C-alpha positions, 0 to 999 in steps of 0.5 A: 927392087920390087917386093916378090909376089907371094903367088901361093897367098894370092891364089889362096885369096883368089879362091877364098882359101884360108891364109897361111896360119901363124905356125904353118910353114911355107912348105905346108902352106904351099902344099895345103893350097895346091892340094885344095886348088887341085881338088877344086879342079884348078891344076894350073893355079895349084901348081903355081901355088905349089911352086910360088910362081906363075906358069909362064915364069917357071919351068917347074910349073910347066913340067908339072902341067905336062904331067897334068895333061899326060895324066888326064888320059888316065882317070884311075890314079890317086884317091883325091885330086890333091894327091895328084900334085906330086904325081903331076910333077913326077909324070911331067919330069918323065915326059919332058926327059928326052928318051935317050936320057931316060933310065929304063928302071925309072920308066918301069917305076913311073908305070907303077905310079898309078 
């Protein structure tokens, strides 16, 4: 069986970002790299790093990318692009959920994400 590729480390290397620190957790590393990539204007790579998977191999990455596209219609959210990582995921979940399954309260809360 082939070794699993660490896509977070690959994205860090590709964009000359510092590798995972000795005492840095996997979660902290994924967040640091994804935030840096989002700040640099690479949303696809940011979510691949966050999910440690390629966009065409992960529903989680695709969901986040739906959120990226949806949020691009609104430019006044988050103080930095790095903060958009979580917003992308939340928006993607709302956008991909069929209307008949959306809780009206969840839609109201989503409207206040900005």
